[in-house]
N, C-alpha and C positions, 0 to 999 in steps of 0.2 A: 545403496538407496539413491534414487533420483530425486533431485530437488528442483521443483518447478517454481518459477517466480511469477506471481500473478500481478498484473498491473492494468491500468486503464485510466483514462481521464475521468474527472468528476462527472457523476450522473450517468455513467455507462452501465452500471449494474454490477460493479465489481464486488461489493459486499455480499450481494445475493449469490453471485457465482462462487465466492469463497465458501459461503454456507452450504451450497450444493456439493462442493468438493468434500466438505466435512461430512455431509450426509452420506456421501459415497465411501466414507471410512478413511479419508485422507487426513493425517494430522495437519492442521493449519496454524501458521504463525501470523498473527494479525499485528502489523507494525503500528497501526493507529492505536490499538488497544494497549500495546506495549508502551507507547508514548504517554497515554493516559496514566498508566501505572507509574511511570517515571515522574510525571507531573504531580503525583500525589505522594511521592516518596524520594527515591534516590537523587533526582535532579533538582529538587526544590531549592536547596541552599545555593547551589552553583548558579541557578537562574536568577535568584534574588540578588546575588552578588553582582552578576553581570547586568541585570536590568532591575534596579531597585524599585520597589513598589508594585511589582507584577505578581506578587504572591500574597495570599491571605489565608489565615488559619492553617498554615503548614501545607498549603496546596498552591500550585500555580493557577492564577486566574487567566484562563486561556484567552478571554476577550481582551484583557489589558495587554497581555503579552503579544497577541496578534496585532493590536493597534500599534505597538512599538516597532515591530519588525516588518510588517507587511509591505511597506513602501521603502524600506531601507535595506539594500542588498548586504551592506557591511554588517548590520545588526543580525540579519537572517543568517549570515555566515557564522557569526559569533555564537548564535543559538545552536546551529547545526554542529559546531565544534564541541559543544557541551553534550548534546543529546546523542549524536551518532555513535560515539564509542560505547556508550551505555547500551544503546540499541543493539550494536554489533555483538556485545557480550550476551545479551538476553537471547538473541537469535541463535548464537552458537550453542547455547545451553538447550534450547528447544530442539535443534537439529540432532544433537547428541542423544537426547531422550527419545526422539522419534526413531533414530537408527537403532538404539538399544531395544526399542519395543518391537523391532522386526518389520516396520512399515516399509513397503517397497518404494513408495513415493511419499514425499512430504511437500507441502505447499507453503511458500512465504508470500504473504499478501503485502506488497509494498507500493503505495500510491505513486511515489516518484522513483520507481525502479531505474529507468533509463537515465533520468536526470541526475541520479546520485551514483551512476556507474555500477548499480546493483546487478546488472545482467551478467557481470563477470563472476558473481558469487553463486549463480544457479546453473543447473544443467540445461534448462530450456525455459523460454519465456512464453507465458500465456497472456494474450492481450484481450481485454473485454471491450467490446465496441457496441455502438448502436447508431441510429441515424442522428444527424445534428438536431432535427426537430424533437425527437424523443428525449435526447440529452438535455436540451434547453428546458423542455417542459418539466422533466424530473427535477432539475436543479432549482428552477424558480418556484417550484412547489414546496421547497424546504423552508422551515421557519427562519426568519431573519435574513433570508437571501435577497440580495438586490442585484440589479444589472451591473452596478459598479463593482460589487464584491465578486461577482461572477467573472467579470473582465480581468480582475486582479489574479484570480485563481488560474484562469485559462492562460494568462500571460506567463505563468511560472511552469506550465506543463507543456511537454513536447506535443506537437499536433498529433491527433489521432492517426492520420494517414501514415505519418512517420513511424509511430509505434507499431502499427500493423505490419509495415514493411520489415521491421526488425524482429517481429515475433516468430516463434516456432509454431505456435498454435493461436488461432483467433476464435473467440467465442462471441457470437452475435446475440445480444439479449433483446432484440427488437420484437421477438415473436412469442414471448411468454416463457415459462419455466421448462416445459417438456423438451423443447429442442435443446435447451441448455444442458439439461440432464443427459440427453443422448450424446451431445458433443463431449461432455465430461467423460462419459464411458469410453468414447473413442480415444480421447486424449490419454486416458490412463493406460489403455492397451498400447498405444504408440509409445508413451513415455517409458514403459517397461523395456522397450527395445533400444532405447537411446544409449549411446556411449556417454559416459560422464563428461560434462563440458565446463565444469567450473574451474576457475584458476585458484 
């Protein structure tokens, strides 16, 4: 089974692209959704211990936690040290199940794939991109998004041009869904011919 890693900066259309891969019959692992599950279960006690006051009613309060770690690299590292091993285990389980189901290709959707060295754990990387104007427009249309928040998020993400340079496949979401669907079909044909590349 070939494992594709899907990534792209905020506002590039990555979630939509992941949904279109799923629509094409590809099992998709959504790292953000997995984090949500951890924040409502397995990770709660460890996060409360590391960052007292950031959980409520047995769940992590994402806004409180974000406020604690967003401008503090050491705190962010501490959070990642808690969450990443749990995420790794849930991703492994997903991949085993996908392989057992006989899927020729599986997709792991990881926003910070390159930033966390995740490209070593997949056979090929798909980067989702769009124009800077479209990206900005999409992000600022989100509820509670501010210029300042946007700057903080972009500062943590590898620049789009660098991601595209390191990608095996690039999907441009600037022109609607049909070109993306067509591109996904091409990628799945190409991916089936790839030699395994994960370490």
